[in-house]
N, C-alpha and C positions, 0 to 999 in steps of 0.2 A: 388186573393190571395190564396196561397196554404194552404191546411188544414194540420197543423203540430200537431194536437192532437194525443195522443197515450201514450204508456208506455215508460218511461224514467228511466235510471239508470246511475249514475255517476261511472266511472271506472277510478280513478285518474283524469286526466284532459280531458278524453274522455267522451263524452255523448253518451250512447247507446240508440237506439230508436227502438221500435217495434210498427209500426202504427196499426196493426190489431191483433197481438197476440205475446206472449212470451211463450216459452215452454221449459221445461227441464224434466229430469227424475222425479223430485220431485213436479212439479207444472205446471199449464197451466193458463195463463191469456188471456182472450178473449175480444176484443173490445165491443161486445154487452153486456157483463156482467161487464164492468169496474166500475160501480157504486156499485157493490155487494162486492167488495174486501175490506179487512182491510189492508190499506197500512202502511208501506211498505211491499211488498211481496218479500222476498229475495233481498231487495234493490231497487225493481222496484216501481214506482209511476205512476199514471195517471195524465197528464197535458193537458190542452186545447190548449197549444201551446209550441213550442220549447223555446220561450222567457221566459215563466213561468218556465219551467224546468231549464233553465240556471240560472235564478234568484234564484230559490230554492236551487240549488246546489252550487251557488256562482261561476259559470263559466262565462267566458267572452262571449260576443255575437258571434254567429257563423259567419263564412265567407260566403259571398254571392257568 
């Protein structure tokens, strides 16, 4: 089974995913520090799986 843990953000009906990090001019989220952040960070959350993220954001299951 693939590891789908990482940072997720909903953008309309699209689920954005950063498996190891998310970076912008204003912030940087890193996988090793995922437990240290106060979520949401600019709309990003940490989830242990894509299924958890889709459930949280109310998005349908992904296409296989």
